[in-house]
Structures are given as C-alpha cells and as structure tokens.
C-alpha positions as CSV (number, residue, x, y, z in Angstrom):
1,M,47.6,-48.9,15.9
2,M,50.8,-47.1,15.7
3,I,51.6,-48.6,12.1
4,E,48.2,-47.7,11.1
5,A,48.8,-44.0,12.1
6,L,52.2,-43.8,10.4
7,I,50.5,-44.7,7.0
8,A,47.4,-42.5,7.3
9,V,49.3,-39.4,8.3
10,A,51.5,-39.7,5.3
11,L,48.3,-40.7,3.1
12,V,46.2,-37.9,4.5
13,G,49.4,-35.5,4.0
14,A,49.9,-36.5,0.6
15,L,46.3,-35.7,-0.4
16,V,46.4,-32.3,1.6
17,T,49.7,-31.4,0.0
18,F,48.4,-32.4,-3.4
19,L,45.5,-29.6,-2.9
20,A,47.9,-26.9,-1.3
21,P,49.1,-24.0,-3.2
22,N,52.7,-24.5,-4.6
23,R,54.1,-21.6,-2.6
24,I,53.5,-23.6,0.7
25,A,53.7,-27.2,-0.5
26,G,57.4,-27.6,0.4
27,K,56.9,-26.3,4.0
28,L,53.7,-28.2,4.3
29,A,55.0,-31.5,3.5
30,F,58.2,-31.1,5.8
31,A,55.6,-30.3,8.7
32,I,53.6,-33.3,8.0
33,S,56.5,-35.4,7.4
34,L,57.7,-34.7,10.7
35,V,54.7,-36.6,12.5
36,P,55.8,-40.1,11.1
37,A,59.5,-39.4,11.8
38,A,58.5,-38.5,15.4
39,L,56.0,-41.3,15.7
40,S,58.8,-44.0,14.1
41,L,61.4,-42.7,16.7
42,W,59.1,-43.1,19.6
43,M,58.2,-46.6,18.3
44,F,62.0,-47.4,18.2
45,S,62.4,-46.4,21.7
46,A,59.3,-48.2,22.8
47,F,60.0,-51.4,20.8
48,D,59.1,-54.5,23.0
49,G,59.2,-57.2,20.1
50,A,61.2,-60.2,20.3
51,G,62.1,-63.0,17.5
52,N,61.2,-62.9,14.0
53,A,57.7,-61.8,12.7
54,L,57.5,-64.9,10.6
55,L,58.7,-67.5,13.2
56,E,56.1,-67.0,16.1
57,G,58.1,-64.1,17.5
58,D,56.6,-61.4,19.7
59,L,55.5,-58.8,17.1
60,A,55.6,-54.8,18.2
61,F,52.5,-52.9,17.4
62,E,50.7,-55.9,16.1
63,S,47.2,-55.3,14.5
64,Q,45.3,-58.1,12.5
65,V,41.6,-58.0,11.1
66,E,39.9,-60.2,8.5
67,W,39.5,-58.2,5.3
68,L,38.3,-60.6,2.6
69,Q,37.4,-64.1,1.9
70,L,38.4,-65.7,-1.4
71,S,37.0,-69.2,-1.8
72,E,38.9,-71.1,1.2
73,Y,41.7,-68.3,1.4
74,S,41.2,-65.3,3.9
75,I,43.0,-62.1,3.4
76,S,43.6,-60.1,6.5
77,W,44.9,-56.5,7.4
78,F,48.1,-57.8,9.2
79,V,50.9,-55.6,10.3
80,G,53.5,-55.6,13.0
81,L,57.4,-55.1,13.3
82,D,60.5,-56.7,14.6
83,G,64.0,-55.8,14.8
84,I,64.5,-56.5,11.0
85,S,61.6,-53.9,9.7
86,L,61.5,-51.6,12.3
87,P,65.0,-49.9,11.8
88,L,64.0,-49.8,8.0
89,V,60.8,-48.1,9.0
90,V,62.7,-45.2,10.9
91,L,65.0,-44.9,8.0
92,T,62.0,-44.3,5.7
93,T,60.4,-41.7,7.7
94,I,63.9,-39.9,8.5
95,L,65.0,-40.0,4.7
96,T,61.5,-38.9,3.6
97,T,61.6,-35.8,6.1
98,L,65.1,-34.9,4.7
99,A,64.5,-35.4,1.1
100,I,61.8,-32.9,1.5
101,V,64.0,-30.5,2.9
102,S,66.7,-31.0,0.3
103,S,63.9,-30.5,-2.5
104,W,63.4,-26.9,-1.6
105,T,66.1,-25.4,-4.0
106,P,65.9,-27.5,-7.1
107,I,62.1,-28.2,-7.2
108,D,60.2,-25.1,-8.7
109,E,57.2,-26.2,-10.6
110,R,54.5,-28.3,-9.8
111,E,55.4,-28.5,-6.0
112,S,52.5,-29.6,-4.5
113,Q,52.2,-32.6,-6.7
114,F,55.9,-33.5,-6.1
115,Y,55.7,-33.1,-2.5
116,G,52.4,-35.0,-2.2
117,L,54.1,-37.9,-4.1
118,L,57.0,-37.9,-1.7
119,L,54.6,-38.3,1.2
120,F,52.7,-41.1,-0.8
121,I,56.0,-43.0,-1.3
122,E,56.7,-43.1,2.3
123,A,53.1,-44.1,3.2
124,N,53.7,-47.2,0.9
125,L,57.1,-48.0,2.1
126,I,56.1,-48.2,5.4
127,G,53.4,-50.6,4.3
128,V,56.0,-52.8,2.8
129,F,58.1,-53.2,5.9
130,A,55.2,-53.4,8.2
131,A,52.7,-55.8,6.4
132,L,52.4,-59.4,7.1
133,D,49.7,-60.7,4.7
134,F,51.0,-61.4,1.1
135,F,48.2,-59.5,-0.6
136,V,48.5,-56.5,1.7
137,W,52.4,-56.3,1.4
138,F,51.9,-56.9,-2.5
139,I,49.6,-53.9,-3.0
140,F,52.1,-51.4,-1.0
141,W,54.9,-53.0,-3.0
142,E,53.2,-52.3,-6.3
143,A,52.0,-48.7,-5.2
144,V,55.6,-47.5,-4.6
145,L,56.1,-47.9,-8.2
146,I,53.6,-45.4,-9.4
147,P,54.8,-42.0,-7.6
148,M,58.4,-43.1,-8.4
149,Y,57.7,-43.6,-11.9
150,L,55.9,-40.2,-12.1
151,L,58.8,-38.1,-9.9
152,I,61.4,-39.6,-12.6
153,G,58.9,-39.1,-15.6
154,I,57.8,-35.6,-14.9
155,W,60.8,-33.8,-12.8
156,G,63.7,-36.0,-14.2
157,G,66.3,-34.9,-16.7
158,P,66.5,-34.8,-20.6
159,R,66.0,-38.5,-20.8
160,R,63.6,-39.0,-18.2
161,K,60.7,-40.6,-20.1
162,Y,63.2,-43.5,-21.1
163,A,64.3,-43.7,-17.7
164,A,61.0,-43.9,-16.1
165,I,59.6,-46.4,-18.6
166,K,62.6,-48.7,-18.1
167,F,62.5,-48.4,-14.2
168,F,58.5,-49.3,-14.4
169,V,58.8,-52.4,-16.9
170,Y,62.0,-53.8,-15.1
171,T,60.5,-53.9,-11.8
172,N,56.8,-54.7,-12.9
173,V,57.8,-57.7,-14.8
174,A,59.9,-58.7,-12.0
175,S,56.9,-58.3,-9.4
176,L,54.7,-60.4,-11.8
177,L,57.2,-63.4,-11.7
178,M,57.7,-63.0,-8.1
179,F,53.6,-62.7,-7.5
180,G,52.9,-65.8,-9.8
181,A,55.4,-67.9,-8.1
182,F,54.2,-67.2,-4.5
183,I,50.7,-67.7,-5.2
184,A,51.5,-71.0,-6.9
185,L,53.6,-72.0,-3.6
186,V,50.6,-71.1,-1.4
187,F,48.3,-73.2,-3.4
188,A,50.6,-76.1,-3.1
189,L,50.8,-76.0,0.7
190,P,48.6,-78.3,2.5
191,E,46.3,-77.0,5.2
192,V,47.1,-73.3,4.4
193,T,44.0,-71.3,4.1
194,T,45.4,-67.6,4.5
195,F,48.0,-65.4,2.8
196,A,49.7,-64.4,6.3
197,L,53.3,-64.7,5.8
198,P,53.6,-66.4,9.2
199,D,51.2,-69.3,8.2
200,V,52.9,-69.8,4.8
201,A,56.6,-69.8,6.4
202,T,55.2,-72.5,9.1
203,A,54.0,-74.5,6.4
204,M,57.1,-74.2,4.5
205,L,59.4,-75.2,7.6
206,N,57.1,-78.2,8.5
207,G,56.9,-80.0,5.4
208,G,56.8,-77.7,2.5
209,P,54.5,-77.9,-0.9
210,E,52.8,-81.0,-2.2
211,A,53.2,-82.1,-5.8
212,M,51.5,-79.8,-8.2
213,F,50.9,-80.2,-11.9
214,G,53.0,-83.3,-11.9
215,V,56.0,-81.5,-10.3
216,A,57.3,-83.0,-7.2
217,G,57.3,-80.7,-3.9
218,T,60.8,-80.1,-3.6
219,T,61.1,-79.3,-7.2
220,L,58.4,-76.9,-6.9
221,A,60.0,-75.4,-3.9
222,S,63.3,-74.9,-5.9
223,I,61.5,-73.3,-8.8
224,V,59.7,-70.9,-6.6
225,F,62.8,-70.0,-4.8
226,V,64.5,-69.1,-7.9
227,A,61.6,-67.2,-9.4
228,M,61.3,-65.1,-6.4
229,F,65.0,-64.6,-6.2
230,I,65.0,-63.2,-9.5
231,G,62.0,-60.9,-8.9
232,F,63.4,-59.4,-5.8
233,A,67.1,-59.4,-7.3
234,V,65.7,-56.9,-10.2
235,K,64.7,-54.4,-7.3
236,V,67.9,-54.8,-5.4
237,P,69.3,-54.7,-8.1
238,I,72.2,-57.1,-8.6
239,V,74.2,-58.1,-11.8
240,P,72.8,-58.9,-14.4
241,F,69.4,-57.2,-13.3
242,H,71.1,-53.6,-12.6
243,T,70.9,-51.7,-15.9
244,W,67.7,-50.0,-15.2
245,L,69.3,-48.4,-11.9
246,P,71.7,-46.0,-13.4
247,D,69.5,-44.5,-15.8
248,A,66.8,-44.0,-13.1
249,H,69.3,-42.4,-10.9
250,V,71.0,-40.0,-13.4
251,E,67.6,-38.7,-14.6
252,A,65.6,-38.7,-11.2
253,P,65.4,-35.4,-9.3
254,T,67.7,-35.5,-6.3
255,P,65.0,-36.2,-3.6
256,A,63.7,-39.0,-5.7
257,S,67.1,-40.2,-5.9
258,V,67.7,-40.2,-2.2
259,L,64.7,-42.1,-1.6
260,L,65.5,-44.5,-4.7
261,A,69.0,-45.5,-3.3
262,G,68.1,-45.1,0.4
263,V,64.9,-47.0,0.6
264,L,63.4,-48.3,-2.6
265,L,66.3,-50.9,-3.0
266,K,66.1,-52.2,0.3
267,M,62.5,-53.4,-0.7
268,G,64.4,-56.1,-2.7
269,T,67.0,-57.2,0.2
270,Y,64.3,-57.0,2.6
271,A,61.9,-59.4,0.5
272,L,64.9,-61.5,-0.1
273,L,65.4,-61.9,3.7
274,R,61.7,-62.1,4.5
275,F,60.9,-64.6,1.8
276,N,63.6,-66.5,0.2
277,F,66.1,-66.6,3.4
278,T,63.4,-67.3,5.8
279,M,61.0,-69.8,4.1
280,F,63.4,-72.1,2.1
281,P,66.5,-73.0,4.1
282,D,67.1,-76.0,2.0
283,Q,67.4,-74.1,-1.2
284,V,69.4,-71.6,0.5
285,E,72.0,-74.2,1.1
286,A,71.5,-75.8,-2.1
287,Y,72.1,-72.5,-4.2
288,A,74.7,-70.9,-1.9
289,V,77.8,-71.2,-4.3
290,P,76.0,-69.6,-7.3
291,I,74.1,-66.8,-5.1
292,A,77.7,-65.9,-3.3
293,A,79.3,-66.0,-6.9
294,I,76.4,-63.4,-7.9
295,A,77.1,-61.3,-5.0
296,V,80.8,-60.9,-5.5
297,I,80.3,-60.3,-9.2
298,S,78.0,-57.6,-8.3
299,V,80.6,-56.2,-5.5
300,I,83.4,-56.2,-8.3
301,Y,81.4,-55.4,-11.6
302,G,79.6,-52.6,-9.7
303,A,82.7,-51.1,-8.7
304,L,84.4,-51.3,-12.0
305,L,81.7,-49.7,-13.7
306,A,81.8,-46.6,-11.1
307,L,85.4,-46.5,-11.7
308,A,84.7,-46.0,-15.5
309,Q,82.4,-43.2,-14.9
310,T,82.9,-39.1,-15.2
311,D,79.1,-38.5,-13.9
312,L,79.2,-37.9,-10.3
313,K,75.4,-39.2,-9.9
314,R,76.3,-42.3,-12.2
315,I,79.3,-43.2,-10.0
316,V,77.0,-43.3,-6.9
317,A,74.4,-45.1,-8.6
318,Y,76.7,-47.8,-9.7
319,S,78.3,-47.8,-6.1
320,S,74.9,-48.8,-4.9
321,V,75.0,-52.0,-7.2
322,S,78.2,-53.0,-5.3
323,S,76.9,-52.3,-1.9
324,M,73.9,-54.4,-2.4
325,G,76.3,-57.3,-3.5
326,Y,77.6,-57.2,0.0
327,V,74.2,-57.3,1.5
328,I,73.7,-60.8,-0.7
329,L,76.9,-62.0,0.5
330,G,75.9,-61.3,4.0
331,L,72.6,-63.2,3.7
332,I,73.9,-66.0,1.7
333,A,76.3,-66.7,4.5
334,Y,73.6,-67.6,6.9
335,T,75.4,-66.9,10.0
336,Q,74.3,-64.4,12.8
337,F,77.0,-61.8,11.7
338,G,76.3,-62.5,7.9
339,V,72.5,-61.9,8.0
340,G,72.6,-59.4,10.9
341,G,75.3,-57.5,9.0
342,A,73.5,-57.6,5.7
343,T,70.2,-56.1,7.4
344,F,72.8,-53.6,9.2
345,Q,74.2,-52.6,5.9
346,M,70.6,-51.9,4.3
347,V,70.4,-49.1,7.0
348,S,73.9,-48.0,6.8
349,H,73.6,-47.9,3.0
350,G,70.4,-45.9,2.9
351,L,71.9,-43.4,5.1
352,I,75.4,-43.1,3.3
353,S,73.9,-43.2,-0.4
354,G,71.2,-40.7,0.7
355,L,73.9,-38.3,1.8
356,M,76.0,-38.9,-1.2
357,F,73.0,-38.1,-3.7
358,M,72.2,-35.0,-1.6
359,A,75.7,-33.8,-1.8
360,V,76.0,-34.4,-5.5
361,G,72.6,-32.6,-5.7
362,V,74.0,-29.6,-3.8
363,I,76.9,-29.2,-6.1
364,Y,74.7,-29.6,-9.3
365,N,72.5,-27.0,-8.1
366,A,75.5,-24.4,-7.8
367,T,77.6,-25.5,-10.9
368,H,74.7,-27.1,-13.2
369,T,77.2,-30.1,-14.2
370,R,78.1,-33.5,-12.7
371,M,80.8,-34.2,-14.9
372,V,84.1,-34.5,-12.9
373,T,85.8,-33.3,-16.0
374,D,83.8,-30.0,-15.8
375,M,84.9,-28.7,-12.4
376,S,87.9,-28.6,-10.0
377,G,88.7,-27.0,-7.0
378,M,85.0,-27.0,-5.4
379,A,86.3,-27.0,-1.8
380,D,87.4,-23.4,-2.2
381,R,83.9,-22.2,-3.2
382,M,81.6,-24.8,-1.3
383,P,83.9,-25.9,1.5
384,V,80.9,-27.2,3.8
385,A,79.1,-29.0,1.2
386,V,82.3,-30.8,-0.2
387,G,83.5,-31.6,3.3
388,I,80.3,-33.5,3.9
389,L,80.6,-35.2,0.4
390,V,84.0,-36.4,1.2
391,A,82.9,-37.8,4.6
392,G,80.3,-39.6,2.9
393,A,82.6,-41.0,0.5
394,F,84.9,-42.0,3.4
395,G,81.8,-43.5,5.0
396,Y,81.4,-45.8,1.9
397,M,85.3,-46.9,1.9
398,G,84.5,-48.2,5.2
399,L,86.2,-45.5,7.4
400,P,86.2,-46.9,11.1
401,L,83.7,-45.2,13.5
402,M,81.3,-44.8,10.5
403,S,78.3,-47.2,9.8
404,G,80.0,-48.5,6.6
405,F,82.7,-49.9,8.5
406,A,80.7,-51.7,11.0
407,A,78.3,-53.3,8.2
408,E,81.5,-54.5,6.4
409,Y,83.1,-56.0,9.1
410,F,79.8,-57.7,10.5
411,I,79.3,-59.1,6.9
412,F,83.0,-60.2,6.3
413,F,83.4,-61.6,9.7
414,G,80.0,-63.6,8.8
415,S,80.6,-64.9,5.6
416,F,84.2,-65.7,6.3
417,G,83.3,-68.7,8.5
418,A,80.1,-69.5,6.7
419,D,79.4,-73.1,5.9
420,F,79.0,-73.2,2.1
421,P,81.9,-74.2,-0.1
422,Y,84.8,-71.4,-0.9
423,A,83.2,-69.1,1.7
424,P,86.8,-67.4,2.5
425,I,87.5,-67.3,-1.1
426,F,84.2,-65.4,-1.7
427,T,84.8,-63.3,1.1
428,A,88.3,-62.3,0.2
429,L,87.1,-61.5,-3.4
430,A,84.3,-59.1,-1.9
431,M,87.0,-57.5,0.3
432,F,89.0,-56.6,-2.7
433,G,85.9,-54.4,-3.9
434,I,86.7,-52.0,-0.8
435,V,89.9,-51.2,-2.9
436,L,87.9,-50.5,-6.2
437,V,85.5,-48.2,-4.1
438,A,88.4,-46.0,-2.8
439,G,89.7,-45.8,-6.1
440,Y,86.7,-44.4,-8.0
441,L,86.0,-42.2,-5.0
442,L,89.1,-40.6,-4.6
443,F,89.5,-40.4,-8.2
444,A,86.6,-38.3,-8.3
445,M,86.9,-36.4,-5.3
446,Q,90.4,-35.5,-6.4
447,R,89.3,-34.2,-9.9
448,A,86.4,-32.4,-8.7
449,V,86.6,-31.0,-5.4
450,F,90.5,-30.3,-4.9
451,G,93.1,-28.4,-7.1
452,P,92.7,-24.9,-8.4
453,Y,89.3,-23.8,-9.2
454,N,87.7,-24.4,-12.5
455,L,84.5,-24.6,-13.9
456,E,83.3,-25.3,-17.3
457,T,79.8,-23.6,-17.2
458,D,80.8,-20.3,-15.9
459,Y,78.3,-20.1,-13.2
460,E,78.9,-18.4,-9.9
461,V,79.6,-20.8,-7.2
462,S,79.0,-19.8,-3.5
463,T,78.3,-21.6,-0.3
464,A,75.1,-23.8,-0.3
465,P,72.1,-22.5,1.8
466,L,71.5,-23.8,5.3
467,H,68.2,-26.0,4.1
468,D,70.7,-27.8,1.8
469,I,73.2,-28.2,4.3
470,A,71.1,-29.2,7.3
471,P,70.0,-32.6,6.0
472,M,73.4,-33.8,5.3
473,F,74.5,-33.0,8.7
474,V,71.7,-35.0,10.1
475,L,72.8,-38.0,7.7
476,L,76.4,-37.7,8.7
477,G,75.5,-37.5,12.5
478,L,73.6,-40.7,12.3
479,I,76.1,-42.5,10.0
480,I,78.8,-41.5,12.8
481,A,76.3,-42.6,15.5
482,L,75.8,-46.4,14.0
483,G,79.6,-46.5,13.3
484,V,80.1,-45.7,16.8
485,A,77.6,-47.6,18.7
486,P,76.2,-50.1,16.0
487,D,74.3,-51.9,19.0
488,L,71.8,-49.1,18.7
489,I,70.1,-51.3,16.1
490,F,72.3,-54.4,15.7
491,E,71.2,-56.1,18.8
492,M,67.3,-55.9,17.8
493,I,68.2,-57.2,14.3
494,T,70.4,-60.3,15.5
495,D,67.2,-61.0,17.9
496,A,65.2,-61.3,15.0
497,V,67.7,-62.9,12.8
498,D,68.6,-65.7,15.1
499,P,65.1,-67.7,14.7
500,I,65.9,-67.9,10.8
501,L,69.2,-69.5,11.5
502,D,67.9,-71.8,13.8
503,G,65.8,-73.3,11.1
504,G,62.5,-72.0,12.2
505,E,62.0,-74.9,14.5
506,L,58.5,-74.4,15.2
C-alpha cells in the first residue's frame, strides 16, 4: 500500500493546503511534501523488484483490486513499480518539495491555492508512473493537465491565458488521439478482457491484433503505433510538436516551470517507452530511421532555436526540446545502453532543467528581467546563485562527473552500435548538438553573468536568500552524485529494460 500512501498524502495535503490561510500555506505544503519525499526514498532503498512491469517482472509495492466491469472488459486499480518507474517517482517527490521551497519568494497572492495545486500535480504524477491499468493511468494522465493549466493561467506572465490555453489544447488533443488508438487496439486483441497493461503487452507480443473494420492486423498495429507516437510526442515535446512549450515555460511561474520541465515532459517519454517501445517491437524496427531522423532534428533544431534567444527562460525551454531529442534517439537505438541511457536522461534532465529554471527564477526575482541584453556582471552581486547557474549549464553541456555526461555517454554508446541503418551517422549528427548547447549557454553566461556590472531595470541586486539557494544546492548535489555514481539508478533501469530488448519473450 506504499504507492497508495504516496498518492493519498499528496491528495489530502493538497486539500488541507487549499483550506489553509495564505500566510502559512507555503510552509504547510513544504512540510506535507516531505512525507512523500521521505516515503519514496525509503521505497528506493527497499526496492526488491526485478524485470519489467509489463513483461511478467516482479513488481515492487504491487497492488491490484478489481474496480469496474464494462461489458466483458474489467478495469482494476493496478499499481506497481519497476526499475523504470521508481526513479521517476523519486524525481517527482523531490522536485515537488524543492519547487515548493523555491515558491516562497515569487508567490505572494492566493498562496493556498497555488501550493495546493502543486501537491495535486504531485499526486497525479505519481499515479502516471505507477498505474498499470490503462484507464487508471489515463485518469492520472489527464488530471495532471488541469492544475498546470491553472498555474500558468492564474500565476503566469502577461500572456498567461494564451500560453495556458495553447498548452491545454495541444496536450488534450494529443491525449484524445492516443486514447482512441489504444482503445481500438484493445478491441482488436483476441482474448483480452482487461485494460491491464501487462495483459495488453502479452497479447501484442504473442500475436498482435486481428483484422478490424477491414484493416489487416499488422496494418492496424502500425496505425496505432503512429497515432500513439504522435500523441506522446506532443507531450515530450519533439519537433514539430514543440511550439506550445516555450510559451508555457516563459509565462509559467518558476515552480510550475520546474515541474513542467523536470517531470511533466517525462510523462511523454515514459509513455513512449511503456507503450510504443515495449508493445510494438516490429513497428519500432520498421520506423527506426524516420524516428531517429526526428530525434536528431529535435536535437539540432532545438539547440539552434535556443542559440537565437535572448530570454534566459526561453533559452532553457528550447534546450529541453534538444535534450528530449537525445531521449528519443536512445529509445530508438533499442539497445541496453540506448534505452537505459534514455531513461537515465529522463532523470538527469529533470534535475538539470529544474536547477536551471530555479536559477533563472532567482535572477529574475532580483533583477525583474530575464533578457541577457538587459544585464551583465551578475556574478559580482549574486555569486552563489550565478555559480550554481553556471554549474547547471555545465551539466547541460555534459561535463564529466555530472549526470548529463553519463546520460549522453550511455545514449551515444548505445545508438552508435544500433542495428537500424545509418545509426552511426545519426549518432554523429546528434553529438554535434553538444557543440551548439555549449554555444548558446556560454553565450548567455558571458553576456548576463560576467563582465562589468550593469542592469537596465535599475533594481538593487543583492545575494539571494537561503530558501532560494538551498533547493538549487540539493539539485546540484544530486546531479553530481548521479554523474559520479550512475549505477545508483542505472543498474535498476537496465534490469527493467533488458526484457524489452529480448523481444518480450513470454
């Protein structure tokens, strides 16, 4: 019942925080968020799962109770964790706690509702990574959208309504496409009478769908694969479905940006791994080259867009498009290091992007601008915050002994030896993205934080308060820890990845 406890604490905590006075809401939400964070760390230390959750692996903290019966199909409360989902649950709980602390300075109105929504997001994110029944999973998946829409639309910047609506429309339409495709797949699978993901995966790997509406089973599987890939790609996002992301990030308050980049984007890559790359091995092989091309285009195009920006937040936002391209490249490599490295990159990017958005938020709180052309010499006035920002930038660039380096090494090593055509060429092109990352980050650092002090907004800049700095130190410590000892999570990840690569022989 540990997963249920995580979700329940976050949900009840959200309700309590909603009802609390504004003056204590931030501290109360922080105290409540420590409970799921501590529980998830204990679960990490006590993890005894083995194999993959969808391929007859031994689940940790498993719970299954029949819930509803719809005609001949049953829906169950079915949750459990394996080596892929557990690191993402821990990432969610830690980032939520740190995001709450980082909110204490910038959020000064309707605090109880704001912090309640953060805890509500946490509960649903945990559900997304733990649920193993499609309907339960989809409820959590959709429930994440509502609080993020409100966080952007109420506490966001000048164009917050536009950004919030764009975010909601893009992701909701994508969810509808994915939902319809999966339901059609289940109806076409013989002898499947449940929406439990392991049952669907088993049926897919032991014969696949039958003909439906005059469409051959193999053709139907390809249609469903493409539809679900597009649906999840919007959430990732990758080119050309990325246009909602910069607006959402720029207008969102800093804590919302931390969770959006740190965890919500990982919903898309996690779903791609769970659904497309686990249930459709034949389609993965058939579409490997175009997917690899999309991955490389996302890496290069995202980096070029970041290079053209002068808004620090927009730079970090576009860098996420580039980083998610590496995840897609690792997944399509379909090797242990490729898929394992992609999953490791989900965690690594969550930490690094969270750190970067927090650092940009701290600088904005002091300067009231994010434009690199409006400031210089910030290192003289905010040495600690700027030092952490620079460290995070080096993590993005793949500095050795930081998690970004380990993630990129695993992905490149795995994709270079992949079986699909032109794999070494795609890998070499993706590696060039590192040069572009260094270019736009070093350019921004040089303009904004070094050189003689200057600030166009005429605000008095001083050292950031401890509660702004402390969350960034925690994230930096985790980034270095995973860079020095990647096996802290990589071993459990590969244990869950290997059954996928074995073809799910059941």
